[in-house]
N, C-alpha and C positions, 0 to 999 in steps of 0.2 A: 598584671601580676596576680598570681593565684595565692589565696590565703585560706586558712582553715579557722573554724570557730568550733570549740568543743563545749559540750554540755554534759552535765552529770547530775542526776537527781535521784532521790530515793523513791519517788512516786511517779508513775507514768503520766498522770495529769500535769504535774509540775514540769516535766520535760516537754510535754506538748505546748504548754503555755510559753515556756522559754524559747523554744524553737520558733513558734509562730510569731512571737514578739521580734525575734531577730529577722525573720523572713520579711517582715513589714519594712525593714530598714534597707533592703536591697531590691533591685529590680529582677524580674524573671530572667532576662538574658544573663545576668551576673551569676545566677545559680548554676553550678556545674554538677554537684552530686551531694546526696545526703546518705550517710551510713548510720545504721541503728544497731544497738546491741543491748542485751540484757544479761547481767551477771547475777548469779544467786549463790549465796554463801551461808553456811550454818555458823552460829556463834562459836568462837574458839574456847569459850568457858564451859566447863563440864556441867555447872549448875544452872546454865541458861539454855532454854530451848527456843532460840530465836533464829529466824531466817532473815537474812539481810539481802535486799534487792538493790541493784544499781542499774538504772536506766540511763543510757548514754547515747549521744548522737554527735556525729561530726559532719559539719557542713563545709563543703569545698566551694569557694566562690571566687569570682574575679573582682578585684577592687577597681 
């Protein structure tokens, strides 16, 4: 049976740690695919000059 595991972090190092920790729990033949995405957004408030980053990954694996 195929399954997915989703990760979403504000910092790329946190995403890397979370994905690596999960990969240690499965074997290489179980791994089917990893998809990676970065989303960038400006703050919706006029008085704030903040850029928000979202680093995400989806791992498809066989259980």
